[in-house]
N, C-alpha and C positions, 0 to 999 in steps of 0.2 A: 833824610829821616822821615818817620811816619807818625801818624796819630792813630792810636788804637782806642776804639770806643768800648768802654767797659759796661757790661751788664752785671750789676751787683750780684744777683742770685747765681750767675755762672761762676763768678770769681770766688764766691764763698763756699762752693761745693767741696773743693779739695784744696788743701794747703799748697799743693804744687802749682795750681793755677794762680794763686796769689803771688807766689815766688816768681812766676813767669812775668807778671806785671812789674814787679820790682826790677827784674832783669831788663825789661824794656826801657825803664827809666834810666838805669845805669848805663845803657847803651846810647842814651841821648834821644830816645823817642818820647812822644807826649801821650798822655792819656786824656780821653774825652769822656763825657758823661752820656751814657745810653740808658739811664734809669735803672730801676730795680729789676725789672723783668722785660723781656722782649715781647711785650703785648701792648696793644694800642692804649694810648692815654687820652684819646679824644674825649671820652666821656667823663674824665676826671674833673673834679672841681679845682679851683685854684689852690686851695689848701692841700688837697690830695696830691696835686702835681708838685707843689713845692716840697712836701714831705718826701715824696719819692725821689726828687732831684737831690735833696740834701742827704738822704740815706746813701745814695751812690757816691756823692761827693766825699762823705766821711771815709768810705772805703778807699777811694782814690788818694785821699790825703795820707792814709796809712802807707801807701806804696810810694808816694811822691811828696816829699816834704815841701817842695816848692809850688805845689798845686794851689795852695791858698792864694798866692799872688796872681795866678792865672785863672782863678775860679770863674766858671761859666764862659770861658773863652770859646770852648768847643762843646756843643751839645748836638746829639743826633736823636731826634724823637723816634721812638719805636715805630716801625713801618713808615716812617717819613711823614706822618700826619700830625698836624698841630691844630689847636683851636684857640679861641680868643682868651682863654684862661692861662695860656703859657707865655 
């Protein structure tokens, strides 16, 4: 099985993309958080970072009812960069 990292803005563009995420869950794959957009979050404050993280988590929870139990198990920071606020 695989873990697919969700960019919230990409998934929200078309209903079909959202349905694909649901299909991934139905097939036994996992979804991970890749934030709201695929842009660097290095300059974000802690508050901005947490808001962006939670916004994507809410989308994932709509696709995967069991996500709440695994929340923040998988996170891929955009561009792979992190800072002390994360």
